[in-house]
C-alpha positions in Angstrom: -138.6 193.3 -159.2 -135.7 190.8 -159.7 -136.2 187.3 -161.2 -134.6 184.4 -159.3 -133.3 181.7 -161.7 -132.6 178.3 -160.1 -130.1 176.5 -162.4 -130.2 172.8 -161.9 -129.2 169.5 -163.4 -132.6 168.0 -162.5 -135.6 170.3 -163.2 -138.1 167.6 -162.0 -136.4 167.2 -158.6 -135.9 170.9 -158.1 -139.6 171.6 -159.0 -140.6 169.0 -156.4 -138.5 170.6 -153.7 -139.7 174.1 -154.5 -143.4 173.0 -154.4 -142.7 171.5 -151.0 -140.8 174.4 -149.6 -143.4 177.0 -150.8 -146.4 174.8 -150.0 -147.7 175.0 -153.5 -149.3 172.6 -156.0 -147.2 174.1 -158.8 -143.6 175.4 -159.0 -144.7 178.2 -161.4 -144.0 181.4 -159.4 -143.9 184.8 -160.9 -140.5 185.8 -159.6 -138.8 182.3 -159.8 -137.7 180.4 -162.8 -136.2 176.9 -162.9 -133.8 176.3 -165.8 -131.9 173.2 -166.9 -128.2 173.3 -167.1 -127.0 172.3 -170.6 -123.3 172.2 -170.0 -122.2 171.9 -173.6 -124.3 174.8 -174.6 -123.3 176.9 -171.6 -119.6 176.3 -172.1 -119.6 176.9 -175.9 -117.4 179.8 -177.0 -115.8 180.1 -173.5 -112.5 178.8 -172.2 -114.4 175.8 -170.7 -115.4 174.6 -174.2 -112.3 172.4 -174.6 -111.9 171.7 -170.8 -115.3 170.2 -170.2 -115.1 167.1 -172.5 -111.9 166.1 -170.9 -113.2 166.3 -167.4 -112.9 163.0 -165.5 -116.5 162.3 -164.2 -115.2 159.5 -161.9 -113.4 162.0 -159.7 -114.8 162.6 -156.2 -114.7 166.4 -156.7 -116.3 166.3 -160.2 -119.6 167.9 -159.2 -117.9 170.6 -157.1 -115.5 171.7 -159.8 -118.3 171.6 -162.5 -120.3 173.9 -160.2 -117.3 176.2 -159.9 -117.1 176.5 -163.7 -120.9 176.8 -164.2 -121.3 179.9 -162.0 -118.5 181.8 -163.9 -120.0 180.9 -167.3 -123.5 181.9 -166.2 -122.3 185.3 -165.0 -120.4 185.8 -168.2 -123.4 185.1 -170.5 -126.2 186.6 -168.4 -124.7 188.9 -165.7 -126.6 189.4 -162.4 -126.0 188.1 -158.9 -124.9 184.5 -158.3 -125.5 183.0 -154.8 -125.1 179.4 -153.6 -128.4 177.7 -152.6 -127.3 177.6 -149.0 -127.0 181.4 -148.8 -130.0 183.2 -147.3 -130.4 186.7 -148.5 -132.4 189.2 -146.4 -131.2 192.6 -147.6 -132.2 194.0 -151.0 -129.0 196.0 -151.3 -127.3 192.9 -152.6 -129.4 193.4 -155.8 -128.4 197.1 -156.2 -124.7 196.7 -156.7 -123.4 198.7 -159.7 -119.9 197.3 -159.9 -118.5 193.8 -160.2 -118.5 192.6 -156.5 -117.0 189.8 -154.5 -116.8 189.2 -150.7 -114.0 188.0 -148.5 -114.7 184.8 -146.5 -112.1 185.4 -143.8 -108.9 187.4 -143.3 -105.8 187.2 -141.2 -102.9 189.6 -140.8 -101.4 188.9 -144.2 -104.2 188.0 -146.7 -107.9 187.4 -147.2 -109.8 184.4 -148.9 -112.2 185.5 -151.6 -115.2 183.1 -151.6 -117.2 182.3 -154.8 -120.6 181.5 -153.1 -121.5 185.1 -153.9 -120.5 187.1 -157.0 -122.2 190.1 -158.7 -121.7 191.3 -162.3 -124.2 193.9 -163.3 -123.4 193.6 -167.0 -122.8 190.7 -169.4 -119.6 189.5 -171.0 -117.2 191.1 -168.6 -113.6 190.7 -169.7 -112.6 190.2 -166.1 -114.7 187.0 -166.0 -113.0 185.8 -169.2 -109.6 186.1 -167.6 -110.8 184.3 -164.5 -112.1 181.4 -166.7 -108.8 181.2 -168.6 -107.0 181.0 -165.3 -109.4 178.3 -164.1 -108.5 176.1 -167.0 -104.8 176.7 -167.1 -104.4 176.2 -163.3 -107.0 173.4 -162.8 -106.3 170.8 -160.2 -108.3 168.1 -158.4 -107.9 169.8 -155.1 -110.8 171.0 -152.9 -111.3 174.7 -153.2 -108.4 175.2 -155.6 -110.7 176.1 -158.5 -113.2 178.0 -156.4 -112.4 180.3 -153.5 -108.6 179.9 -154.0 -108.9 180.7 -157.7 -110.6 184.0 -156.9 -108.0 184.7 -154.2 -105.1 184.0 -156.5 -106.6 186.2 -159.2 -107.3 189.1 -156.7 -103.8 188.9 -155.1 -102.1 189.0 -158.5 -104.2 191.7 -160.1 -105.7 193.9 -157.4 -103.1 194.2 -154.6 -100.5 197.0 -154.7 -100.7 200.4 -156.3 -100.0 199.3 -159.9 -102.4 196.3 -159.7 -105.1 198.4 -158.0 -105.7 200.4 -161.2 -106.8 197.3 -163.0 -109.4 196.7 -160.2 -110.7 200.2 -159.7 -114.1 199.1 -160.9 -114.2 196.1 -158.6 -115.8 196.1 -155.2 -114.7 193.8 -152.4 -117.1 193.5 -149.5 -115.9 192.7 -146.0 -116.8 189.3 -144.7 -119.4 190.5 -142.3 -121.8 191.4 -145.2 -122.1 187.9 -146.7 -120.1 185.5 -144.4 -120.8 186.9 -140.9 -120.1 183.5 -139.3 -117.0 181.6 -140.3 -116.9 178.1 -141.8 -115.6 176.5 -138.6 -118.3 178.1 -136.6 -121.2 176.9 -138.9 -122.8 174.6 -136.3 -123.7 177.6 -134.2 -126.7 178.1 -136.4 -128.2 174.9 -135.0 -127.8 176.1 -131.4 -130.5 177.5 -129.2 -130.5 181.3 -128.7 -127.8 182.7 -126.5 -126.1 179.3 -126.4 -122.3 179.2 -126.7 -120.3 176.6 -128.7 -116.7 175.6 -129.0 -115.1 176.4 -132.4 -112.6 174.1 -134.1 -109.7 176.1 -132.6 -111.1 175.6 -129.0 -112.6 179.0 -128.6 -115.9 179.5 -126.8 -118.0 181.5 -129.2 -121.4 183.2 -128.8 -123.2 185.0 -131.7 -126.3 187.1 -131.5 -128.6 186.5 -134.4 -130.2 189.9 -134.4 -126.8 191.6 -134.4 -125.7 189.5 -137.4 -128.8 190.3 -139.4 -128.7 194.0 -138.7 -125.1 194.3 -139.9 -125.1 191.9 -142.9 -126.9 191.3 -146.2 -126.9 187.5 -146.2 -126.0 184.5 -144.2 -124.0 181.6 -145.6 -125.1 178.3 -143.9 -122.0 176.4 -144.9 -124.2 173.4 -145.7 -121.2 171.1 -146.4 -120.1 171.7 -142.8 -123.5 170.9 -141.5 -123.7 167.7 -143.7 -120.4 166.5 -142.4 -121.7 166.7 -138.9 -124.7 164.5 -139.8 -127.3 167.3 -139.4 -128.2 168.1 -142.9 -131.9 167.3 -142.9 -133.1 168.3 -139.4 -133.8 171.7 -137.9 -134.1 171.7 -134.1 -137.2 173.6 -132.9 -136.2 177.0 -131.5 -132.7 176.9 -132.9 -131.1 179.9 -134.6 -131.7 178.5 -138.0 -135.4 178.3 -137.4 -135.4 181.9 -136.1 -133.4 183.0 -139.2 -135.9 181.3 -141.5 -138.9 182.8 -139.6 -137.5 186.3 -140.2 -136.2 185.7 -143.8 -138.3 183.0 -145.5 -141.3 182.1 -143.3 -143.2 180.4 -146.2 -140.3 178.1 -146.8 -140.1 177.3 -143.1 -143.8 176.4 -143.0 -143.4 174.2 -146.1 -140.7 172.2 -144.3 -143.3 170.8 -141.9 -142.1 167.7 -140.1 -138.5 168.4 -140.9 -138.5 171.2 -138.3 -139.8 168.9 -135.6 -137.7 165.9 -136.2 -135.0 164.7 -133.9 -131.3 165.1 -134.6 -129.2 162.0 -135.4 -125.8 162.9 -134.0 -123.8 160.6 -136.2 -120.2 161.5 -136.9 -118.4 160.4 -140.0 -116.5 157.9 -138.0 -119.7 156.4 -136.7 -121.1 156.2 -140.2 -117.9 154.4 -141.4 -118.1 151.9 -138.5 -121.7 151.2 -139.3 -121.0 150.6 -143.0 -118.0 148.4 -142.1 -120.2 146.2 -139.9 -122.8 145.9 -142.5 -120.3 144.8 -145.1 -118.7 142.3 -142.7 -122.1 140.8 -142.0 -122.9 140.5 -145.7 -119.6 138.9 -146.4 -120.1 136.4 -143.5 -123.6 135.6 -144.9 -122.2 134.9 -148.4 -119.4 132.6 -147.0 -122.0 130.6 -144.9 -124.2 130.0 -147.9 -121.2 128.9 -150.1 -120.1 126.3 -147.5 -123.6 124.9 -146.9 -125.4 125.0 -150.2 -129.1 124.0 -149.9 -130.0 121.6 -152.7 -133.6 121.1 -153.6 -135.4 119.3 -156.3 -138.6 121.3 -155.8 -138.9 124.0 -158.4 -138.5 127.4 -156.9 -141.0 130.1 -157.4 -139.7 133.3 -158.9 -139.1 135.7 -156.0 -141.1 138.9 -156.0 -138.6 140.5 -153.7 -136.4 143.1 -155.5 -132.8 142.3 -155.9 -130.3 143.8 -153.4 -129.3 146.7 -155.7 -133.0 147.6 -156.1 -133.6 147.3 -152.4 -130.9 149.6 -151.3 -130.3 151.7 -154.3 -132.1 154.7 -155.7 -132.7 155.2 -159.4 -131.9 158.6 -160.7 -135.0 160.4 -162.2 -135.0 161.1 -165.9 -133.7 164.6 -166.5 -135.6 167.2 -168.4 -133.3 169.2 -170.7 -134.9 172.1 -172.3 -132.7 174.4 -174.4 -130.7 177.1 -172.7 -132.8 180.3 -172.6 -131.5 183.5 -174.1 -133.4 185.9 -171.8 -131.2 187.8 -169.4 -132.1 187.0 -165.8 -131.4 189.4 -163.0 -130.3 186.7 -160.6 -128.7 183.3 -161.1 -128.9 180.8 -158.3 -127.7 177.2 -158.6 -129.2 174.3 -156.7 -126.9 171.6 -155.7 
């Protein structure tokens, strides 16, 4: 009976993606709502109110840190369950939590990392969230993960570890990593493998996972999309791979809506290969400009106005106009942000 709310900066684009994924002519679905993110409205009367106007939008990590702030503010005002858009949920128990709940991403002998791709707060305006938002602003840095998973980790370690601190967190539930993050970040590419296929992790270990075992002992699967994108495999799903099997079991309608994406070929381009390609293109463009400047072609014949678009129009993409309806006041059961 839960309502899924997809919070997005572009309602038009998200609606288009949803129609395609669900194979529908309309993005109006009974259990799904798409809402526009009005940052100034969302951050008003929160610790982010004075922080947001000063945020440097030219920073590389601007969108990531804005997203880290948005999820905290959404949970504060509305409550519910927040999940990243690359997290596949297949167990309804995730919607039945009665306490504020987080989940560890990974643990070693001394400590655990608390990830913010999943957070659950059954009620609105939790004082705990206010304290976390205050700490977000006071400790803010332009460092990857510092204001997301590591913020929650610092807060947990300073407030909820040890006998004295544990009293403060008696109402907080911390799920083991197997429930939400059954496969580690550095092993994310496994999901693209064929069944029963081993892969080598970043630390050199040979790893084999069984998809059925993962699903039977977890509530959700985090795809670690940033890791997949870095490997150049963001838009392709290899037929028969574990990701296709997971989608067949968890979201078959969305899988059917993907259509040709499932049957496309992988482009195994590493970041270094992409950099080399861009460097060659820039070098060729520079050489072409220098050649034209040394040998200018003079002509007395009037030139017709070219109908070919300019370079920026040929290779650039115009951003669609954004639809910005006012922030709703209804309390959703679930908040899910599309990135």
